[in-house]
N, C-alpha and C positions, 0 to 999 in steps of 0.2 A: 658921425656914426659913435654910438656907444658903445667902449670897449666893456666886453663880458668877462668882468673880474668873477674869482672865487665866493667874493661879498654878494655882487649880483645873481649868482646860480643859486646862493644860499634863499636869498629873499625871495627866489621865486620858488622855494619850497623843494629842490632838487639836490640830493644827495651828490656826493663826488662821482658815485658810482656811476651815477645815473646819467650826471652829466658825461662822463666818458661813452655811456653808447648814443649821447645825442652827436657828441664827433665822430663816432664810429658809423651813425645812421647818417649823418651829412656828408662825411669824408673831409669836413672842414670846420669850422667855428661857426657859431649860429651867430646871425644877429639879435638882435634886442626884439623883433618881432617875432622871429623862429624861437626864440627862446622862451617868449611869453606861451607861445603856442604849445611847446613842448610841457611846460609847467603844468599848465590846466590840463591838458588831455593826459600828461602822466599822476595828475593828481590823484588820491585815494577816491575823489569825490565822483570823479569821470571815467576812471579805470578801474577801479575795483582791485586793485593789485594784491591786495593783501586778502581778499575774500572771494575773489574767481576761483580758484582752487577747490572751495570747499560746496560754493553755490551749485557747482556742477554735480553735486550728489544728491540733491534734493529731487522730490521726483513733480514732474512738471507736464505728464500727459494724461488722456483718459478719451473715452470717444468723443466729448464734449466738448474739448479745449481747441479753438481752433488754432490761437495763437497763444504761446508760452512766452516766458521769459526771452528779452532781446528786441523787443520792439518798443514804443514808445508807452503800450498798455498791453495786459492781457487781455485775451478774448477768447469768450463762452459761448456757443450756441444753446438758445434757452428755446428752441423751437419753433416753428410758423416763419422760418427764414428770419428770423430776429437776432440778433446779438447782443449778448452784455459785454461792454468794454470796461475794464477798473484797473486803478493803480493807486497805489498809496508812496508818498514821497517824504522827506524829511527837509523842515525848515530851521532847524535847531539854531546855529549857533548866530545867522540873521535874528532872530527874534528873540535872545537873549540880547544881542547888540540894540535892536532897536525894533521892541516887540509890536508895533502896531505895523508898522511895514514890511518885517520879517513875518508875521503870520498873513498879512494879506498878499502878499507876492509867493507864499508857498500855496495858497489857493489858487491863485492865479494860474501858478502854473501846472499844478496838477489837473485843473481844469484843461490848459492846453494839451498833455499829453494824451489825453480822451478825447477831444474832439479834433486832434489830428489825424485822429484813425478813422473819422466820418462820423462819430456817435454824436448826438446830442446829449450832454452830459444832464442826468435828470435829478442826480443827488449826489451832496456832501457829508463827509462824516471826517472827524478829526480823533485823534487821541494825545492826550495833554500830559505832560510832568513837568509837575511845579517844586520848588523846594520846601522849605519849612513855610507855615500859614505865617510865623511870627518874624519871620526874617526882612532885614531895612527893605528889601527891595521887592521884594515877593509881591506885594499888591500892586505895583507899579508894573509888574511884569504880567500879572494876572490879565490885569484891566487892558491892558496893550493888546494882548494875544488875542482875547477875547472879542475884544471891538475890532481888531484886524478882521479876523476871520467873520465876524459879521459881516463888517461893512464892504468886505469885497463880495463875498458870498452874496449878500442882499441884493446889493444892487447890480450884479452881473444875473439875477434871476432864477439862480440854482439853489434850491431848497437844502440848507443845512439841517439832516434827519437824527442827528444821534452822534455818539461817541465817547469818551469817559475821559478823566479827570482825576489824577493822582497826587499826593504829595510824599516827596519825603526828601531828609537834608541831603542825599546824594546828589540832588539836583538842582542843591542851591547858586551855583557858579554856573550851571548848564543846564537850562530847560531844555524840554523835548518839545516838539510843535511838528507832529506828524499829521498829514492831512493827505484826504483818499475819496476819490471821484469817480463816479459810476456812469455809464453812460449807456445807452441804447442806437443799435445802428443796423442796418439791414446788411443779411449776410454776404450778399453778392455786391455791397457798396464797402466794403473796407479798404483802408488806405494805408501804404506801408510806406517805408524811410528808402528802401534802396535806388539808389540813382540811376539810369539806364538812357539808353540813347544819346550815341557820341555828337555831339553838337549841339544838344536840346538846351534850350536856354536855362538858365538859373534863375528864380525870380525870389525878392525879397517883398513882404508883405506887413503892415502894420503900422507899428509906431513907429517913429524917429531912433538912430541909435544916440546916445549921449554918455555921458561918462560914469553913470551911475551903474555897481555891481562890478566895476573892475576887480578881477582877483577873488570874485566872491566863491569860487569854487576851491581855490587855493586856500582861503581862509576857513570852507569848511572842512578843509581838509587837514587841520591840524590843532592842538588842543588852545584853550585859553591862559593866557600869561596875565600880567596887572594891567597890559594895554589894550583890553577889549573895546572900551570906549572909542579908544583912538580907529577903531577898526569900522565907525560908522558908515564912512564913504563906500565899504564896500558891502554895503545893504541896498538891495534894489527899489525901486520906489514903483510901485503899481497904480493902474488904472481902468477900475470894474468895469467904467462905462466905454472904453475902448475894447474890452476884451468881450463885453457883449457884441458889439458890432464886428468884431474878428472872429467870433463863433457864427454868427451869421453870414458873414461875408464866406469864407472857407466853405459852410455848408452848402450855401449857392453855387459856389463853383463845382462843389464836389457833387452836386446834382448830373452836371455835365460829364464828359471823357477826358477834359483838359490834362488832369492831373497825371503827371507819370509817378511822381513821388511828392511826399509833404514831410516835413520835420517842425517841431516848435525850437525857439532858440531858448534855451533854460540853462541849464549850469553851462559856462564857458561861452554862452551864444553863439555868435557865428562861426565861432570856432568848432565848437562841439558838431553842430546841427550840420555843415558842411563836409567836416571830416569825416561823420558817422554815415551820412547818405551817399558819400562815394566811396567808403570803404566795403559798405554793406552791397552797393552795387557791384564792385571789382573796377570799379572806373577812376578816372580822374576827375579832378574841379581846379577851374580857373576864375577867377572873379577880379574884377576892376573898382576897386575902393573907392577910388573918385566918384562911382554913382550909388553908393550906399546911403539910402536917406539919413540927413544928421542933425540934431538939432542946435549942436553945439560948435563955435567954429573954429578953425585951428585942429581940429582932431586927426590923430595920425593911427597908421594902420593898424599899429600896437593897440591903441585904445579903444579900435570899433573891433576888430577881432575877439576881445578880450570883456568886453561891456556887455553886461547882463542886463541890459533895457529891458523892459517889459513887454509883453501884448507883440510881439515878433515871430513871423515864421517864415521859412523858408521853402520854396519849392522846384520840383523840375516841371515844367509844361512841355506838352507835344509841339514842334515847331508850328507857328504860326495863328498859335492863340493866344498869344502873347495880349492882344488888343481887348478878346473877349472876357481875357482876366481881370485886366485894367478898367476895364468900366464895370465889374461888378463891386472891385474895390475902392473904387474912385466915388462909387454911388453912396458906400457903405463910409465915405469921408474916410477912408485911410490909404495910407501910402503904398505906393506899388512901382518896383523897378524892377528891371532887367541888369542884373549887377556881374553877371557871368555865364558860362557854360559848361557842362559835360565834356570832359576830353578821355581820349584813350592813352593815357600814358601811367596811369596807377600813383598822381602827386598831386599835391597841391600849392599852386602857383598862385600868388597875389602880385597885382598889377596897382601900380601909385604914381601918378604923374608920370607915366612914361615909361617907368623903372619898373624892372621886378623886385619885389621887397621883401617876398617869401618864395621857396622852392623847396618842397619837402616831401619826400615819397610818404606815403600814406600806412604805409604797413608799420612801419613804428610808432606812428602815432597810435594806430588803432591796435589791430590784432597781436602785434609783435609789442607792444607796450608791458613795461617793467610785471613780472610777476611773481610772488613772493608767496612761499611755504613757512609761514615764520613760526618760530619754535612756540610750541604750547604747552602748559601744566594743566592736565586736569583736575576741575574740583574735588576735593575730598568731603561727600555729604555729611552733614552735623551728625553726632551720636544721637540715639532715641532718647527721647525727653524721661529722667527716671521722676517718678513719683510727680506727676503733672499737677496742678493745681486743680481745685474744684469750683464753681461756681455758688456762691452763698446767697444771691438773689437773682435768680433770672432777669426781672421786671429790670432792676438797676443794670445790671450789665448790657442789657439789649438797648436802655435810652442811651446809655454813653456810647453804645458803638453807632447806633445812627446819630448821633451827633458829632463824631469822629469826621475828622478830614478824608479819609477815604471813601465812608461810606452816607457823608450827609448828602441831602438833595442837590441836585445841579440846577433846580431849577433857575437862580440867578444868572447862570450860564446862557441856558438854551433858549428861555425867551427874549435874549439879543438876539437870536439868530431867527429869519423868517424860515420855518420849515415847512410851511404849506404853500408856497408860491408854487406855481403850475399845477395847484389842484390835484394833484396824485399821491400825495402822502396818505398811506393807510396807517400807518402805527408812527407815531410822534416819539422825540424822544421820552426817557423815562422807564422802556420795558426792554426785554431782552437784546431785541433789535428791531431796527426801523422796518417797514414795509411800505415800499412803493410799487406804485401801479405801474405797468409797461401799459403807456396812454395808449387807449382805443382799443384794449384788451382786458382779459381778465385775469390776465397773467399779472403775479407781484414778484418783486425783488426784494429778497428781506438781506441787510444790510447790518454788519458789526466790528465793530472794533475791540480787540481784548489782548492783555498780556498782563502776568502777573508775576514783576521783575522781582520781588521778594522772595518768591520759589526757584527763578532763575539764579538768582545770587547763591541761593543755598543748595542746589543741587541743578545745574544747567541741564541737564540730559531730563529729568523729569518736569523741570520746568518749561523747557521746550516743548515737550510732549503736552503739559496743560495748557500752554497759551493756544495751540491748535485745536485741542479737544474741547477748550471752552467757547471759542468761536465757532466751532461745528455743534456744540451743545444748544447756545442762544440763538442760532439760526432754526433748529430742530423745534424749540421752545414757542416757535411762533408757527410752526406748522409748516417751513419751509424745507425741501430735499437740498443740505449743502451740496455746493456744486464746486466750488476752487476758492484758494485763497493768494491775497497780495501781502505783502508786509512790509515792515520796515524795520531793518534789525540796527539798533541803537546799541555801540558800544564804545568803551573807552578805547585805550590808545593800545591798538592792536600789536606796537612792538614790545609791549610789556608779555613774557610766556602766560601769566595766570590770565590777562584780560583774552587772549588768545585762546585759553580754555575754556573761557567761557562761551566764547563764540561758537568754536566747534562743538561744545558740547551741546548749547541752544539748538544748533543745526541738526547734530544727529538725532535731538530727541524728537526736534518738528519734522524732520524726514521719515521717521519712524511712524508717527501720529499720522501723516498725510497720506503715507500707505495704508496704514490697517482700515482709516477712515475713508477711503476713496475720495480725496479731498485735495487735489494737485495745488500746488503754487504755481501760477501763470504770469505774475509780475512782483515788481518789489523794488527796494533800493536799501542799498548797505549806507550808513553814517557812523563813522569811526572816529577818533578822535576828541569823544565828548567827556571832557576832563577841564577841571578849572583848578590853577593855582591863584587865583584870586578869591576873594569874598571870606574867606575865614573856614567855608564850608569844607566837606570830603574832595578829594580831588577826581574819584572816577564815578560815575553815574551807574547806576544799578543794570545788570545787562538785560536791555529792554527790547526783547523781539516783538516790537506790533503786530500785531494778527488782523489783517482784515476779510474779513468772509463774505461770499456772497453766495447765495439759496433762492432757490427757485418755488412759486407758487403757484399751481395751476390756477386756481382761485383764490383770489386776494381777499374775497369776501369772507372765506372761511379759516383766515388767519387768527391765531388762538392769542390774547392778552394775557397780562400778567394779573389783572383787578379780580377779585372775587364776584361771582354774577350773581348770588341769591343766597338767601337763608335755606339753611340746612343740609347744605351741599358736603357730601364727604371729603374730607381734607386728608390727602393720601403722598408720603413720598416715595419716590419709585426710584429702585436702584439699591446697590449693596452698602450699606452703613457702615461704618469703621470706629467711628468717634474720633478719627486722626486729629490732633489738635498742633503738631507740629506747624511751626510759621504760620499761625491762625492769626488775625486781628484782633481775636479774643485775647489771645496770650501776649500780642503787642500792646493793645490799649489798654488792657483791665490789669494786666501783671507786667508790664513794661519790659517784657519779655522778647528781644529780636536779635536777628544774624544767626551768629553759629548756636547761639544760647536758646534758639528758640525750635532746635531740632531740623527733623526733614521735613520735607513739603510732604503733602499727600500724594502717595502714589495714585499714577493713571493705568488703569487695566483697559485698555484697547479694545479687547474683544468684548468688555462687558457694556464700555462706552458704545459701542454701537450695535450693540444688542439692544439695550435699553432706549437710546436714541432712535431706533427703525421701529422697534413698539411702542414709542409716544405718536411718531408721526403714524401710524397703522391706527391708533385709537381715537387720532384726531380726524384723520379721515374720515371714520365712523362714528363721527359728531358726538364722541363718548365723554370727550374732554373740554370742559366750561373755561378753566382758567389755567395757565400752565407758567412755570417761572424755576427756571435751573439754579442749583444750588450754589453759589462760590465765597467771595468775600462775606465774611459774618455766621456762614452756615444756615443751618435750617431756623434759627430764630428770627435772624433778619430777613432771611427769604418770606417768611410768614409775615412780617411786619411791612415789609413791600407791597406783597398782594394786598394787605387789607388797609393801609393808606393810599395806595390806587385805586380802591374804590369806596374805601368810606364803611367796608362791611366788616367785622370782626370775624374771631376764630376761637373756639374753646378747645384746647388741647385737655386730653381727660385720657389717653391712653399710656402704660406705662411705656418707658425708656428703656433703650438696651444699653446706655453707655453714661447714666446719669445726666446731671442738666448740661455740664461743659461740654461732653462729647458730643452726646445727642444734640443739643441745641446750637454749638457754637463751635463744633468740628467742622472743616471744612472738606469733606469727602469729597472724593468725583464723582462724575457721572451720576447726580442726583437731580429729580426734579421735585418740585412740589405739584400735585395736580387736584384740580376739585371736579369731583364726579358726582352727579345726582343719582338717585336712587333707583329712578328706572334704567340706567345703562351699567352700574355699581358690579352686578352678579356677571355680566358681558366681560366688563372691565377685567375684573379679576380673574375671571375663566382665560382670558387672552394671554395675563400675564403670566400666569402659571404655564400656560402651551410655552411661551415664548421664554420660559426660566429668568423671568424678571423679578426678581424680591419688590415688594410690596407691602409698607408698613401703615396702618392707619392710625393717623394722630387725631382725629378728632371731627367737629364740624364748623361750618361758618353760622356765626350769629351776629348780632347787634354789633354795634358801634365799641365793642373792647376785644381786648385781647386777654383770654384767661387760661393758665397754665394750672390744673387741679392733677398735680403729680405726687407720686409716694414722697416726695423730699419736702412737700407743703404745697399749699394753693398760692398762687400770685396774680393780681388783676393789675389793668394798665389801660385806661381809657386812651382809644385812638388820637384824641385831640393834643395828650401829653406828648403820645408818640411824634406825631406831627411837630408841634412846637420843638421839641429836639432836633428831629431832621428836619427841619425847613430853616433853623437858627444860623447855623454855621455861615453861610455865604453872605445873607445880609449884613452880617454882625463884623465878618472881616472886610467887607468890602465897603461898609457905611461910608467911609470918605468921600469913596467912589460915588457912592450913589447920589449923595447929597451935594456933590461939586456941580 
């Protein structure tokens, strides 16, 4: 037996104070297996010990919310007996250490979270953050992550329909890989994880257990040092073909009434799945470790409990249904084993070779895990910019912005994803939100991911508001009614008060926006300790509360796209313009001003945001709007260029602008949309806007293949093919070695 020394306790990520709590919970010293179980269950990744106190403040309820946070994924009612089930999760540290498998198993894990609840996955999304494009490791990381996402999603047969990718030096040593899955189920066939029924069999299904991923949850709850490469064995290895079989087998068994509870084996593997099922049900669980399917010889209970081998599930079945379930899983060539029973003592008991090798009360592992209210220092917003610069050449600035890392076309990325498998994808990557048909119906689900970390860094409260508002706006821009949010809260070390201040501030802003927009948070994930002392880059990432939004279209065929539709349509900007340049990409890319030197981010007026968005959707319902795009990074000029490039149709801007070239065209005012309206609908559109108290400015008209800016400051013309060359050139040039390899 291994003696538990202070060094071993520290290696397991437990503080001396936490170890004292372990001793008190057990009334004795733990053995190594018990220590390992406490270490993963009390890790930040599993226990949310630094964030639970603040997450409880977020709005999570609405009449259409069936299940909010606390289960594997969130569930909302989308009518006609259908439910949308979705969640976003992080796989940041594994993806930095081993980018292909880290990203691939991130996709596999989030798929399991969704089909565990009875849903057939219909769409994947992602939110990616990389460091400097010229960083010596970055091309390797980009290539591995993109190929990992595509390799898993494409093989398992779920379309990857969109996402976002951004760059900043703060991610040099700690990239972010956030994956999102949306599925559809019947409201009367949703499955939960709370174990029940004393004596009911506990069943293991899927792949065999190996030694991959041991201590993955603990690794994900610590910042990186110089030894990150040595952590490669903690990264799981995925098999999408097995996952596909697992989806089909689970859904087939779910069509019966044999399942009492079900939980995927994600972070902390068999430990977290068994603890969560038993604790949620208020029961105990006894497992016989000899019966766990193993692919390696000589595995110990410690290794079996902490392994994060992929494509595995844990179920509680009704008594007498084991043979029926086993037949289904054997048919799909998957392992099936009865490994334990539900007990009445609210303890986790592990047996191995006839001996009891762990006996732990469940309370301290789950609901009574450590909870910290860590000190926080609010971020002081930067001062307003004095004497902001002016644009001397709108076309030159526009070309430079369109070719910059944050705005360049992501075609190189999304062309490696199968975004049409299943034949239900209505809007592909490249627009404001993806749209996927609910199979066999006229309904469509709109899906988006978004966040602006530089706003969150400058002013966490406003940045948190903006992240929610931007996701809401993206859904509105395609004609969907925004319904609910999932999130992935990526922050640095919460033991630093300034980082905890960022976290608290962002959640405050998010909560305020969710309430104002009737856009509740139904699921999510917290990823802390995203820091690196390696690579020579910045230690802490920017605060990055990535938001996944889901909305509903009653008729998917009426979804609106960003591309201009014809010549002569009026081009309008809808919403209140202020010419706000603070924290804009124009200021950063053209004038090299960022951080606190770039002023405060644009304010978010939530009442105006809702008023404008509701007006836009009403106009779409009346089929007055022929194209729509929300204004975000890069401002009005970039939005116009993206609409033109999406269609091959140009625009002639010839109306006076209120804030000069820079403020009018490159300011990143919030709550704005660019729309096109044909003359037959223009009068009605303008009258409705006036009635709704929504400002509308005429910019100009759509024309053939050029952008013309005919302004008081001068006239500028650029061909769309020149804009396209700048826009499409960044990724192929950056990744040319990968393409030719």
